N, C-alpha and C positions, 0 to 999 in steps of 0.2 A: 946710463942705463939703470941708475939707482931707482928712479920713480917710474919704471916702465909701465906698470898698470895704470898709473895716473895720467898717462899721455896717450892712451889708446882711444880712438873714436870710431864709431860705426861708419860703414860706407854702404855696401850692398848687403842686405841681410833680411832674414825672416826670424823674428823673435816670437816665441810662444810662451804664454803663462797659463797654467791650468790650476784653478783654485778648487779644492775639494770642499765639500760641505762642512767638514770638521775643521777647516782652517789651514790644513797642511796644503802644500802646493809643490808644483814642479815647474821648471822652466827650461827652455832651450834657446840656443842662438846658433844659427847656421849662416855663415856669410864671411864678410871681410871686415877686419879691423885695421885701422891706419895708425901707425906710430906718428903722431902729429909733428914732432920736431923734424922728422925726415921729410914729410910732405911739404912743410914750410921751406926747408932748405932746397928741395928739388924745384919747387915753384919759383923761388927767388933767383936761384942760380941757373935754372934750366936743366940741371942734372943733380944726381945725388952723389956725394963724395963716395968714392969707391971703398975707402976704409970704413966709413959708417955703414955702408951697404953690407959689407962683409960682417961687421959686428952685429948687425940686425938678424943674422941667421941664428945666432946663439940663443936668443930668447924663446925659440920654438920649444926647447927642452923645458924652460921655465913655464911656459904655457901648459905643456903636458903635465908637469908636476902640480899645477894649479887645478887640474881636473879636465882640461880640454881633451876631448877624444881625438881631435885632429887639430894640428897647428903646423901649417906649412908656410914658409916664407915665399912670397911671390915676387919680391923685389920692390924697389922704390918705396919702402916703408910699409908695405901691405902684407897682411897675414890672412890666409884662408883658415877659418876655425870652425869647429863644431863643439858645442858644449851642451850637456844635459845634466840637470841637478834636481834633487828633491829636497825639500825642507819641511820640518815639523811646523805646526802652527806656532806663531809667536816669534819665529826667527826672521830677522830682516835679511835682505839680500840686495846687493848693488852690483849690476853687471855692466861693464867689466870692473868698474871701480866706483867708489863714492864720489870721486872728483869729476868723472866723465861718464856718467851712467847712460847706457842705452835705455835701461829701465831700472826701476827699483821697486822692491816689494817690502813695505814697512807696516808692521802691526801698529795699531793705534791704541790709545789708552781705553777706549770704549769697546774694544774687542774687534773692531773693524780692521780691514786690511786695505792699505792705500797702495795702488799700483800707479806709479808715475813714470812718465816717459823720459825722453832723451835730453831734457834741458840741462846742459852742463853748467859749470860755473860761468860767471859773467864774462870772462875773457875768451872762452873757447870759440864762440861764433866769430869773433874778430880774428882769431888765429886762423880759422879755416877759410875766411873770406879771401878771395883772390888766389886760392890754391886750386889744384886740379881735383879736389875731392868731388866725387859724384854721389852724394848721399841719396840713397833710394832704398827704403826699407819698409817692412811691414811689422806691426806689432799686433798679435792676436791673443786675446784673453778669452779663455773658455771657463765656464762655471758649471759645477755640478748642481743638480737640483738641491734646493735647500739653502743655497747662498742667495742673499738679497743684494741687489745693486742699489746703493744709496745715491750715487751720482756718477756721471761719466761724460766725456766729450767724444765718444767714439763716432767715427764716420759711418759705420755700418754695424747692424746687429742682425745676427742670424740665429735661428733656433734649430736644434737637431733633435733626433729621437733620444740620444744618449745624454745630452747636456741641456741645461736650462737656457743657456745662451752663449753665443760666441760673438765677441766684439772685435772690430777691426779698425786699425789706424794706418794711414800711409805716412811715412816720415821721410821728408825730402830736404830737411835742413837741420842744423844742430840746435836751433832754438825751437823746434817742435815741442809741444807740451801736452802729449796725451796723458790723461789721468782717469782713474776709476777708483771708487771706494766701494768695497764689498763687505757685507756683514755675513760671516759664516752662520750656519744653522746652530741653534743653541743646544 
C-alpha cells in the first residue's frame, strides 16, 4: 500500500476543469478509481484475496486526508470518490497522481496552461488489458472569457452565456490522450 496513489486508475467518471481568465483554475472528479494491483489479481485468479480486500478499506481514510470529499470502498479494488480543488495560476496538478493521471494541468514557460488527459506511463495500458476494467469517462474543460485556446483535440465544443467555451472528451481507454493548451488573459 506504499505507493497507493501511483496505482489508482480511472474507471467510470466525470472530470471537470474550469480555467479562469487570470490563469487560476479549479477541477473536480466524480466517479470510480481502481486500485490496479487488486484488479489484476481479481482478473487473473477470478477473485480478490480476502486479506487484500480487507486491507483496501483502510485507504479510504488516506483518500479523505488527501482532500477527497467522498471516498468509499466498493470492493474488488474500487473506490467511489468525489474531489474538488482550486489552484492559483502557475501551480501544476496531477490527478490522482503524476504516474497515473486522469488529467494534469501544467503551466508552461510561455504563460500558457497545458491540460492533458489520461495517458499514463507506458506500462499501464498493458496492465489493464485483459482485466474487468470498464473505463468510460468524460473530461470537460470550461474557459472563462479572456482565455485563448491555442490548440486542442476535443470531440465537442459548446459555448454558453457564462463561459467562452466548454470542451468535451469521452475517455474509454487508458491510452486516451485528450489535450488542450490555453493562454490566460494578460
